[in-house]
C-alpha positions, 0 to 999 in steps of 0.5 A, a space after each residue: 624557734 627552739 621549743 623545750 619541754 621537760 619532765 620534772 621530779 615531783 619530790 623537792 630534793 630531786 627537783 632541785 638537781 633536775 632544775 639545774 639540768 634543765 637550766 643547762 639544757 636550755 642555755 645550751 639549746 638556746 631555748 626560745 620557749 620552755 613549758 613547765 608541768 602543771 603546778 610544778 613547784 609544790 607537792 600535789 595537793 589534790 592527792 587526797 580529799 583533805 583540803 587544808 587552806 594553809 597548804 594551799 598558801 604554802 604551795 603559793 609561796 613555793 611557786 612565788 619563790 620559784 618565779 624568781 628563778 625562771 630567768 635562769 632558763 634564759 628563755 624569752 618565754 616560760 609557760 606553766 600553771 600555778 596555784 593562786 587566790 583570786 577574791 578568796 577563791 583558789 584557782 589553778 592559773 595558766 601563765 606565761 613569763 617573759 623577762 620578769 613580766 608575769 602574764 596570766 591566762 585563764 584559770 583551769 575550768 575542767 576539774 577532775 574529782 577522783 582518787 589522786 586527783 581531787 581537784 574540784 574538791 581543792 579549788 574552784 573552776 575558772 570562768 570558762 574563758 579560753 583566750 590566747 596570749 600574745 608572747 614573743 614566741 607567737 600566740 599561745 593557747 593553754 589547755 591545762 591537763 584535763 582541758 586537752 580533752 575538750 577539743 573545741 578550745 583547740 579549734 578556737 585557738 586555731 581560729 585565733 591564730 595560735 602557734 602554740 597549744 600548751 598542755 602543762 600536765 600532772 598525769 600518772 604513768 598508766 595513762 601515758 599513751 592516752 594523753 599523747 593521743 590527746 596531744 596529737 588531736 589538739 595539735 591537728 584541731 588547732 593547726 598549731 604545735 602542741 607542747 606538754 610537760 609533766 611530773 615524773 618519779 614516785 611521790 610519798 603517797 605512791 603515785 607514779 607520775 607519767 613523765 612523757 613531755 612532748 612536742 607535736 607538729 600541726 599535723 599531729 606528727 610527734 617531733 620529740 618526747 621526754 623520757 627518764 633517760 632524756 627528761 629535757 627535749 628541745 626541737 627547732 621548728 618553723 612558726 610559719 608551719 602553724 600559719 600554713 596549717 590553718 588553711 589546710 585540712 581539716 582546719 579550713 572546713 567551716 563549722 
């Protein structure tokens, strides 16, 4: 199974060129699964505390338009998150997309609220459920950005047989090493491959996004990372490695 992660420029114009590069990479690599960053197709709304419902609607429309292009990646499964409205409430929804079918997962539950990341101000938390999704690439559990630090959910994904823990991110440059450590912990807790993709570049308000997408194996070994020079990375893995990991240390230990 060929797993692909990426870092995509935050600003719209460079993102268009990068998208074409990602398409060409995925087709050449015969990607089976592609992970996109957290809410990748609009400006980062939570950069300021000034909530504007019209900007949320604009972000939803931008993501709707890009959903029509996911088939360009040629992948059986595309993972990410996007802004939605559910019964009048704004949410950040994790999803899988397969052959034109949209499969929603949970709405992001753990929301930071600080400079540059006023997420709890901008939108509502989900119900706190963390299901796995059945996909053509196996069971997937989502930990959207901050959720990776709540490792009890990675442990739960492992008990449910997840092969993939997907961590779409919107994180800044200075915390790169910390986030990679979180991804390694999630992989070990779940006994699954942990994937992450992130925004890159510097945006209009001066935020330098961290990039550093990764693919980590079920024992926490880093198999591949993205960089400014290599923004798209694909690694071939054996899904049975995740199945075998479930009965090895520390996953077999009873709670």
